[in-house]
TIMI-2910 file (N, C-alpha, C, CB; in pm, 1 decimal, decimal comma, always signed):
<rs>
+----------+----------+----------+----------+----------+----------+----------+----------+----------+----------+----------+----------+------+
!      n_x !      n_y !      n_z !     ca_x !     ca_y !     ca_z !      c_x !      c_y !      c_z !     cb_x !     cb_y !     cb_z ! resn !
+----------+----------+----------+----------+----------+----------+----------+----------+----------+----------+----------+----------+------+
!  +2219,9 !  +1220,9 !  -1620,7 !  +2130,9 !  +1222,6 !  -1734,0 !  +2017,3 !  +1320,1 !  -1704,8 !  +2077,3 !  +1080,8 !  -1764,7 !  Met !
!  +1996,2 !  +1416,1 !  -1787,9 !  +1886,0 !  +1510,3 !  -1772,9 !  +1766,1 !  +1460,3 !  -1851,5 !  +1926,9 !  +1651,9 !  -1820,0 !  Ala !
!  +1648,7 !  +1482,1 !  -1794,0 !  +1526,3 !  +1441,1 !  -1859,9 !  +1439,1 !  +1564,7 !  -1877,0 !  +1452,4 !  +1329,7 !  -1779,1 !  Met !
!  +1384,0 !  +1582,9 !  -1994,2 !  +1298,5 !  +1697,6 !  -2021,5 !  +1161,4 !  +1647,7 !  -2063,1 !  +1359,8 !  +1788,6 !  -2130,9 !  His !
!  +1059,1 !  +1698,5 !  -1995,8 !   +920,7 !  +1663,5 !  -2026,1 !   +839,7 !  +1791,2 !  -2035,1 !   +861,4 !  +1567,5 !  -1918,9 !  Lys !
!   +735,5 !  +1789,6 !  -2117,1 !   +646,1 !  +1904,4 !  -2126,6 !   +519,5 !  +1872,5 !  -2048,0 !   +612,9 !  +1938,9 !  -2275,6 !  Lys !
!   +479,9 !  +1965,2 !  -1960,5 !   +360,3 !  +1948,3 !  -1880,1 !   +253,7 !  +2044,9 !  -1929,1 !   +390,4 !  +1970,6 !  -1730,1 !  Phe !
!   +130,6 !  +1997,0 !  -1937,9 !    +20,0 !  +2083,3 !  -1979,0 !    -65,8 !  +2124,3 !  -1860,2 !    -65,9 !  +2013,0 !  -2083,2 !  Val !
!    -46,4 !  +2057,7 !  -1745,0 !   -121,9 !  +2089,5 !  -1624,4 !    -41,7 !  +2043,5 !  -1503,2 !   -262,8 !  +2022,7 !  -1626,9 !  Lys !
!    -38,0 !  +2126,2 !  -1399,1 !    +28,9 !  +2087,0 !  -1274,6 !    -68,2 !  +2003,8 !  -1191,9 !    +77,9 !  +2212,2 !  -1194,1 !  Ala !
!    -24,4 !  +1888,7 !  -1146,7 !   -107,8 !  +1798,0 !  -1068,4 !    -74,8 !  +1810,7 !   -919,5 !    -88,5 !  +1652,1 !  -1115,7 !  Gln !
!   -168,8 !  +1773,6 !   -830,1 !   -140,3 !  +1782,7 !   -686,7 !    -40,1 !  +1678,1 !   -638,4 !   -268,2 !  +1768,7 !   -608,8 !  Pro !
!    -24,2 !  +1570,5 !   -713,0 !    +69,4 !  +1464,4 !   -677,8 !   +158,7 !  +1437,6 !   -797,5 !     -5,3 !  +1334,9 !   -633,7 !  Leu !
!   +287,8 !  +1424,6 !   -772,8 !   +384,8 !  +1400,2 !   -879,6 !   +457,3 !  +1271,5 !   -845,0 !   +485,6 !  +1520,5 !   -896,5 !  Phe !
!   +438,5 !  +1167,9 !   -925,2 !   +502,0 !  +1038,2 !   -900,0 !   +588,5 !  +1000,5 !  -1019,2 !   +395,7 !   +928,0 !   -872,6 !  Ala !
!   +704,1 !   +942,3 !   -991,7 !   +795,8 !   +900,0 !  -1097,7 !   +848,2 !   +760,3 !  -1067,1 !   +913,4 !  +1000,2 !  -1112,5 !  Val !
!   +890,1 !   +691,9 !  -1170,1 !   +946,3 !   +557,4 !  -1158,2 !  +1088,8 !   +561,7 !  -1210,5 !   +860,6 !   +451,7 !  -1236,4 !  Asp !
!  +1184,3 !   +524,4 !  -1125,0 !  +1324,9 !   +523,7 !  -1163,4 !  +1381,8 !   +382,9 !  -1169,9 !  +1405,5 !   +606,7 !  -1066,5 !  Phe !
!  +1297,1 !   +283,6 !  -1177,7 !  +1341,9 !   +144,0 !  -1173,8 !  +1453,1 !   +119,1 !  -1275,2 !  +1224,0 !    +49,2 !  -1200,6 !  Ala !
!  +1558,1 !    +53,7 !  -1229,4 !  +1668,3 !    +17,3 !  -1317,3 !  +1767,3 !   +128,5 !  -1345,2 !  +1614,5 !    -30,7 !  -1444,6 !  Gly !
!  +1751,2 !   +244,4 !  -1280,9 !  +1841,4 !   +357,5 !  -1302,7 !  +1910,8 !   +395,6 !  -1172,9 !  +1764,7 !   +478,2 !  -1359,7 !  Asn !
!  +2034,5 !   +437,9 !  -1184,6 !  +2107,3 !   +490,5 !  -1069,5 !  +2091,0 !   +641,6 !  -1072,6 !  +2259,6 !   +448,2 !  -1071,6 !  Glu !
!  +2033,2 !   +698,2 !   -966,8 !  +1999,5 !   +840,7 !   -968,1 !  +2041,2 !   +908,8 !   -838,3 !  +1849,5 !   +859,6 !   -991,0 !  Ile !
!  +2045,8 !  +1040,9 !   -843,1 !  +2055,5 !  +1124,8 !   -724,3 !  +1922,1 !  +1195,8 !   -713,3 !  +2177,0 !  +1226,9 !   -732,0 !  Glu !
!  +1866,9 !  +1197,0 !   -592,3 !  +1735,0 !  +1255,7 !   -572,4 !  +1748,5 !  +1388,6 !   -499,7 !  +1643,4 !  +1159,7 !   -493,6 !  Ile !
!  +1685,0 !  +1491,3 !   -553,6 !  +1677,0 !  +1621,6 !   -489,2 !  +1541,7 !  +1627,4 !   -418,9 !  +1694,5 !  +1740,0 !   -593,1 !  Asp !
!  +1534,3 !  +1691,4 !   -302,6 !  +1407,0 !  +1694,6 !   -231,8 !  +1313,7 !  +1805,1 !   -280,4 !  +1431,6 !  +1711,4 !    -85,1 !  Asn !
!  +1353,7 !  +1882,2 !   -380,6 !  +1269,3 !  +1985,3 !   -440,3 !  +1266,8 !  +1968,1 !   -591,8 !  +1319,7 !  +2127,0 !   -402,2 !  Gln !
!  +1149,6 !  +1989,2 !   -650,4 !  +1133,5 !  +1981,7 !   -795,4 !  +1044,7 !  +2096,7 !   -838,5 !  +1073,4 !  +1844,3 !   -839,7 !  Leu !
!  +1086,0 !  +2169,5 !   -940,2 !  +1005,3 !  +2278,4 !   -994,3 !   +973,0 !  +2247,7 !  -1139,6 !  +1078,8 !  +2415,0 !   -981,4 !  Cys !
!   +847,0 !  +2270,4 !  -1175,8 !   +807,9 !  +2256,7 !  -1316,0 !   +739,4 !  +2385,8 !  -1358,5 !   +713,9 !  +2132,8 !  -1337,9 !  Ile !
!   +741,8 !  +2410,5 !  -1488,0 !   +677,9 !  +2529,5 !  -1541,6 !   +565,2 !  +2487,2 !  -1634,1 !   +779,9 !  +2619,3 !  -1615,9 !  Glu !
!   +447,2 !  +2545,5 !  -1610,6 !   +330,1 !  +2519,5 !  -1694,3 !   +273,5 !  +2654,2 !  -1734,7 !   +222,6 !  +2432,0 !  -1619,5 !  Val !
!   +268,6 !  +2680,8 !  -1863,6 !   +216,8 !  +2808,1 !  -1915,5 !   +280,1 !  +2928,1 !  -1845,1 !    +64,6 !  +2813,3 !  -1899,7 !  Asp !
!   +412,1 !  +2927,5 !  -1835,4 !   +489,7 !  +3035,7 !  -1775,1 !   +462,9 !  +3056,2 !  -1625,6 !   +461,1 !  +3163,0 !  -1847,9 !  Asp !
!   +404,3 !  +2957,7 !  -1559,4 !   +383,7 !  +2962,1 !  -1414,4 !   +464,3 !  +2848,4 !  -1353,2 !   +230,8 !  +2950,7 !  -1376,8 !  Val !
!   +544,8 !  +2880,0 !  -1249,3 !   +628,5 !  +2778,5 !  -1186,4 !   +555,4 !  +2713,7 !  -1069,0 !   +761,3 !  +2840,0 !  -1139,4 !  Glu !
!   +560,7 !  +2581,1 !  -1064,2 !   +501,8 !  +2502,4 !   -956,2 !   +613,7 !  +2425,9 !   -886,8 !   +391,5 !  +2404,8 !  -1010,0 !  Phe !
!   +610,9 !  +2425,1 !   -753,4 !   +713,8 !  +2356,2 !   -675,4 !   +655,4 !  +2233,2 !   -607,4 !   +775,3 !  +2451,0 !   -570,6 !  Ser !
!   +733,9 !  +2126,7 !   -606,1 !   +698,1 !  +2003,2 !   -537,3 !   +807,8 !  +1972,3 !   -436,9 !   +678,2 !  +1884,8 !   -638,0 !  Tyr !
!   +768,8 !  +1923,6 !   -319,6 !   +863,7 !  +1878,7 !   -217,6 !   +851,3 !  +1727,8 !   -203,8 !   +838,4 !  +1949,9 !    -80,4 !  Ser !
!   +964,6 !  +1661,3 !   -191,6 !   +965,4 !  +1516,6 !   -173,9 !   +907,1 !  +1482,7 !    -37,2 !  +1109,2 !  +1459,4 !   -188,4 !  Leu !
!   +802,6 !  +1399,7 !    -36,1 !   +737,1 !  +1361,5 !    +88,9 !   +747,5 !  +1212,8 !   +117,9 !   +592,3 !  +1401,5 !    +85,2 !  Leu !
!   +797,0 !  +1136,7 !    +22,4 !   +811,5 !   +993,9 !    +47,7 !   +871,0 !   +921,2 !    -70,2 !   +678,7 !   +933,5 !    +82,4 !  Gly !
!   +923,8 !   +804,0 !    -39,3 !   +979,7 !   +716,0 !   -141,4 !   +929,4 !   +575,7 !   -111,6 !  +1137,4 !   +721,6 !   -144,0 !  Ile !
!   +879,3 !   +508,0 !   -213,9 !   +836,1 !   +369,1 !   -200,2 !   +933,4 !   +283,3 !   -278,4 !   +688,7 !   +348,6 !   -250,6 !  Val !
!   +986,5 !   +182,2 !   -212,5 !  +1079,7 !    +88,6 !   -275,5 !  +1006,1 !    -42,3 !   -299,8 !  +1207,2 !    +66,0 !   -186,8 !  Tyr !
!  +1033,7 !   -104,8 !   -413,1 !   +971,5 !   -233,4 !   -443,5 !  +1077,3 !   -328,1 !   -497,3 !   +855,4 !   -217,0 !   -545,3 !  Tyr !
!  +1078,9 !   -447,6 !   -445,9 !  +1169,7 !   -550,3 !   -495,7 !  +1136,3 !   -683,7 !   -432,6 !  +1315,8 !   -512,8 !   -467,7 !  Gly !
!  +1155,3 !   -788,7 !   -506,0 !  +1128,7 !   -924,3 !   -455,8 !   +987,0 !   -937,5 !   -399,6 !  +1230,7 !   -961,4 !   -347,7 !  Asn !
!   +889,1 !   -881,1 !   -471,5 !   +747,8 !   -887,9 !   -430,6 !   +722,6 !   -828,5 !   -292,4 !   +700,8 !  -1031,7 !   -432,2 !  Asp !
!   +794,7 !   -721,4 !   -258,0 !   +782,3 !   -661,0 !   -125,3 !   +803,0 !   -509,5 !   -134,8 !   +884,4 !   -723,9 !    -26,5 !  His !
!   +718,7 !   -433,3 !    -65,8 !   +729,1 !   -287,8 !    -60,9 !   +785,7 !   -242,7 !    +73,2 !   +592,0 !   -223,0 !    -85,3 !  Phe !
!   +869,7 !   -139,3 !    +70,6 !   +907,8 !    -65,1 !   +190,8 !   +894,4 !    +83,0 !   +156,5 !  +1055,2 !   -101,3 !   +238,8 !  Thr !
!   +894,2 !   +168,5 !   +257,0 !   +875,3 !   +310,7 !   +229,6 !   +951,4 !   +396,5 !   +328,7 !   +727,6 !   +346,2 !   +232,8 !  Ala !
!   +986,0 !   +515,4 !   +283,7 !  +1037,7 !   +620,0 !   +370,9 !   +945,1 !   +740,1 !   +353,4 !  +1188,8 !   +656,3 !   +337,1 !  Arg !
!   +898,7 !   +793,0 !   +466,2 !   +805,6 !   +904,8 !   +467,0 !   +879,6 !  +1025,5 !   +523,1 !   +676,7 !   +872,2 !   +550,8 !  Ile !
!   +866,1 !  +1140,3 !   +456,8 !   +934,7 !  +1262,5 !   +499,3 !   +830,2 !  +1361,5 !   +550,0 !  +1018,5 !  +1324,5 !   +382,1 !  Ile !
!   +842,5 !  +1400,3 !   +676,3 !   +748,5 !  +1495,3 !   +735,6 !   +791,8 !  +1638,6 !   +706,8 !   +737,2 !  +1472,5 !   +887,3 !  Leu !
!   +701,4 !  +1733,9 !   +733,5 !   +730,3 !  +1875,1 !   +706,4 !   +852,8 !  +1926,3 !   +780,5 !   +611,5 !  +1959,5 !   +743,0 !  Asn !
!   +885,3 !  +1867,3 !   +895,9 !  +1003,2 !  +1911,3 !   +971,3 !  +1132,6 !  +1848,7 !   +919,1 !   +986,0 !  +1877,5 !  +1118,5 !  Asp !
!  +1123,9 !  +1769,1 !   +810,8 !  +1241,9 !  +1707,5 !   +750,6 !  +1278,1 !  +1572,0 !   +808,1 !  +1357,6 !  +1798,1 !   +765,4 !  Gly !
!  +1205,2 !  +1526,7 !   +910,2 !  +1235,2 !  +1395,1 !   +967,2 !  +1190,3 !  +1284,8 !   +871,2 !  +1166,2 !  +1378,1 !  +1105,1 !  Ser !
!  +1268,4 !  +1178,6 !   +868,4 !  +1243,3 !  +1066,2 !   +778,1 !  +1205,5 !   +945,1 !   +862,1 !  +1368,2 !  +1035,8 !   +688,4 !  Ile !
!  +1098,7 !   +877,7 !   +822,2 !  +1048,2 !   +761,3 !   +894,0 !  +1042,8 !   +643,2 !   +798,6 !   +908,3 !   +789,4 !   +955,3 !  Trp !
!  +1088,7 !   +527,4 !   +845,4 !  +1095,6 !   +405,3 !   +764,3 !   +980,5 !   +312,4 !   +800,5 !  +1231,5 !   +333,3 !   +784,2 !  Phe !
!   +920,0 !   +250,9 !   +699,1 !   +815,3 !   +151,5 !   +722,8 !   +840,0 !    +28,7 !   +636,9 !   +675,7 !   +210,4 !   +693,4 !  His !
!   +831,7 !    -85,9 !   +701,1 !   +839,9 !   -215,8 !   +634,5 !   +747,3 !   -307,4 !   +712,9 !   +989,5 !   -272,3 !   +628,7 !  Asp !
!   +632,8 !   -339,1 !   +656,6 !   +533,5 !   -418,1 !   +728,1 !   +586,3 !   -548,1 !   +785,1 !   +420,6 !   -447,7 !   +638,5 !  Gly !
!   +687,4 !   -606,5 !   +722,0 !   +742,9 !   -732,8 !   +771,3 !   +826,9 !   -709,4 !   +896,6 !   +827,9 !   -800,9 !   +662,1 !  Ile !
!   +913,3 !   -607,5 !   +893,6 !  +1004,8 !   -587,6 !  +1007,2 !   +954,1 !   -487,8 !  +1110,8 !  +1138,3 !   -541,5 !   +956,5 !  Thr !
!   +874,1 !   -389,3 !  +1070,3 !   +827,9 !   -288,2 !  +1165,7 !   +680,4 !   -303,3 !  +1200,3 !   +852,8 !   -149,9 !  +1110,3 !  Thr !
!   +611,5 !   -396,5 !  +1136,9 !   +469,3 !   -416,2 !  +1164,8 !   +388,3 !   -294,2 !  +1126,1 !   +447,7 !   -448,1 !  +1312,1 !  Gly !
!   +306,8 !   -245,3 !  +1220,3 !   +221,3 !   -129,5 !  +1193,0 !   +285,3 !     +1,8 !  +1235,8 !    +88,4 !   -145,8 !  +1262,9 !  Gln !
!   +412,5 !     -0,3 !  +1271,0 !   +479,0 !   +121,1 !  +1317,6 !   +582,2 !   +169,2 !  +1216,0 !   +546,0 !    +96,7 !  +1453,3 !  Thr !
!   +626,0 !   +292,8 !  +1233,8 !   +736,8 !   +346,8 !  +1155,7 !   +854,6 !   +368,1 !  +1249,8 !   +696,8 !   +480,5 !  +1083,8 !  Thr !
!   +973,5 !   +371,0 !  +1193,0 !  +1096,2 !   +385,8 !  +1271,1 !  +1169,5 !   +510,1 !  +1222,4 !  +1187,0 !   +258,9 !  +1259,3 !  Val !
!  +1212,2 !   +595,8 !  +1316,4 !  +1286,2 !   +716,7 !  +1279,9 !  +1413,5 !   +677,8 !  +1205,4 !  +1320,1 !   +801,3 !  +1405,8 !  Tyr !
!  +1440,3 !   +747,2 !  +1093,6 !  +1552,8 !   +710,9 !  +1007,0 !  +1637,3 !   +832,4 !   +969,3 !  +1501,7 !   +642,5 !   +880,6 !  Asp !
!  +1639,8 !   +936,1 !  +1053,7 !  +1722,7 !  +1053,1 !  +1026,0 !  +1641,4 !  +1170,6 !   +976,1 !  +1828,8 !  +1018,7 !   +925,0 !  Gly !
!  +1711,6 !  +1268,2 !   +918,4 !  +1644,2 !  +1387,4 !   +866,1 !  +1716,8 !  +1438,0 !   +742,5 !  +1637,1 !  +1498,3 !   +973,5 !  Ser !
!  +1647,7 !  +1524,0 !   +670,1 !  +1707,6 !  +1583,5 !   +549,9 !  +1813,8 !  +1683,1 !   +588,7 !  +1600,9 !  +1651,3 !   +462,7 !  Leu !
+----------+----------+----------+----------+----------+----------+----------+----------+----------+----------+----------+----------+------+
</rs>
């Protein structure tokens, strides 16, 4: 399913909600505002369910780190790379 939105200003942070949808995620997103292209790189994903949050953080080197306060406490765990 393709989604088309019109942007009037490029923001420093781009957040989206895909709840209830089955999607494929690309780690790059480009938008055009007034004939100028802006690129965004995926830096993290926050999951929410059953009143609980978990997250995956993506560093500049492409490494992925998992955080779940219940199971990992105050630390993150290496979870692969892009």
